[in-house]
Structures are given as structure tokens and as C-alpha cells.
N, C-alpha and C positions, 0 to 999 in steps of 0.2 A: 317764268313762273316763280312764285315765292319759294325760297329755300332757306332753311335754318339748319346749320350743321354744328353740332356740339363737339367739343374736344376737351381734353385735360383730365378726364376721369382716370381712376386707377385704384391701387391698393395702398393704404397708408395706415400707420399705427395710430392708436388713440392719442390725441394731443397734437397730432401733426396738422399739416396744411396742404391744401390743393387750390389751384385756380382753374376754374372752368371758363371756357370761351365758347361763344356762339357766333359764327360768321353768317351774316344775313345777306341775301341777294334777291333780286327780282322785284324790288319795290323801294320806295323812298324811306330808308331806315329811320331817318331823323324825325319822321312825322308820326311814329307809332310808339305807344307804350310797349314795354317788353317785360318779360318775367321769367322766373325760374320756378319750376314745379318739380316734385320728386314722387316716386312711387316705391315705397319700401316693399320688401318681399311679403306677399300675401295681403297687402293693404291697398287702399285706394290712393289715387293720385292726390297730392296735397300741395297747397301753395307754400313756397319758400320765401321768395322775395320778388318785388316788382319795382319798376322805375318808370317815371313818366316820360312822355315823348321828348321833353326838353332836358331830361336828366335832373331837374331841380327838385323832384319829389321822389322819395323811396319809401317802400313799406316792407315790413318783415314779419314772418311768423314768429310768435313768441318763443318757439323752441330754438330759433337761430339768432334772434336779435342779440347784438353785442359780439357775436362770433363770426357772422357772415357779412360781407359787404357787396352790394350789387353796384355796378357802374356800367357806363356805356361810352364808346368812342364813336361819335357820329361821323367823324372823318374816315374811320376804318370800317364802318358798318359792322361793328362788333360789340357784343354784350359780354360782360364778365361777371363771375361770381367768385370772390375771394372767400375761401372757407378756412377759418382758423380754429384751433382747439377742437378738432373733430372728435366725435364720440361714436361708439359703435351704433348708436341709434340713428346716426346720419347715413348709414348704409342704405343705398337706394339707387334706382336709375333716375338720373337728373335730366329734365327736359327744359329747353328754352321754348318760349312761346311769344307770339305776337298778338297784340290786341286786335279785335275785329274793326274797331272804329279809330280813325285818326284823331290826334290831338286830345288824347285822354290822359288821365293821371295813372295811378296804380291800378292794375287789373287783378283783383283778388280771386275771382272765380274762374275755374278752368273753362267753363262753358262760354265765357266771354272772350276767349282767345280763338282766333280763326286759323292759326297755323302753328304747327309744332315741329320740332326737330325729331330726330330719330332716337335721341337719348344717349347718355353716356353713363357707364356704371361707376359708382363710387363705393368702395368697400373699406370700412374702417375696422381694423382688428384690435381686439382688446389686449 
């Protein structure tokens, strides 16, 4: 069965960096677009970054563009999110997600993802 397992969250001071990882299993990783979403306290889940099945196309939310970088290693079945210049507003539970349909580009809407990880907490202190 499809499994997505996030890791790398933690507590960091504003201006610091973290790298999230998402280990995928149970399907052909290289065939599907992947993405990162987050849910801040008391708010709805929102798109952060996405990457196409081939890795050639990436998309970002305006709030993180220029600070976060999404990447994938298809040989290791792993998705990454490098987060730099973190701000208190980045505090949230971060989820990785797999698109429903193979061979697509960036999946921006949560509803268009078929599988989710359990989430990893990122807390940025001021």
C-alpha cells in the first residue's frame, strides 16, 4: 500500500533552516507529482510547494517563494523541502502528498492529492 513518511521537523529560531524529507513506498514514485502542504494552528491546510513527476517543473506559494526549495530523488523514492530564512508564520504541521493521477505537473489543490503522510511539526520561534 502507498505510504508517505515525513521527517525533519523541529523547533528552530527565526532566520534558521530545516530540511524536510518524505520517504515514499508502495508505488512507482517517479511516475507521480508530489507536493508539500502545511496547516498552521487554527487554519486550513494550504499549498506550499509542488514538483512534477519528472522533477522538471516546480511551483511555490507566494509566501515561500525564494526561501523554500522542493526537490526529489527518484532513485531514493524521497521528496525534500529545503526551508531557509524561516519565519514564525511558517509554524505549521507540514504534510507531503502524492497526486492522484500519474504523469502530471504541479498539483496545487489539496483535493487533487490521493495520499498524505502523517505530518511533521515545524515550529519557528521569534
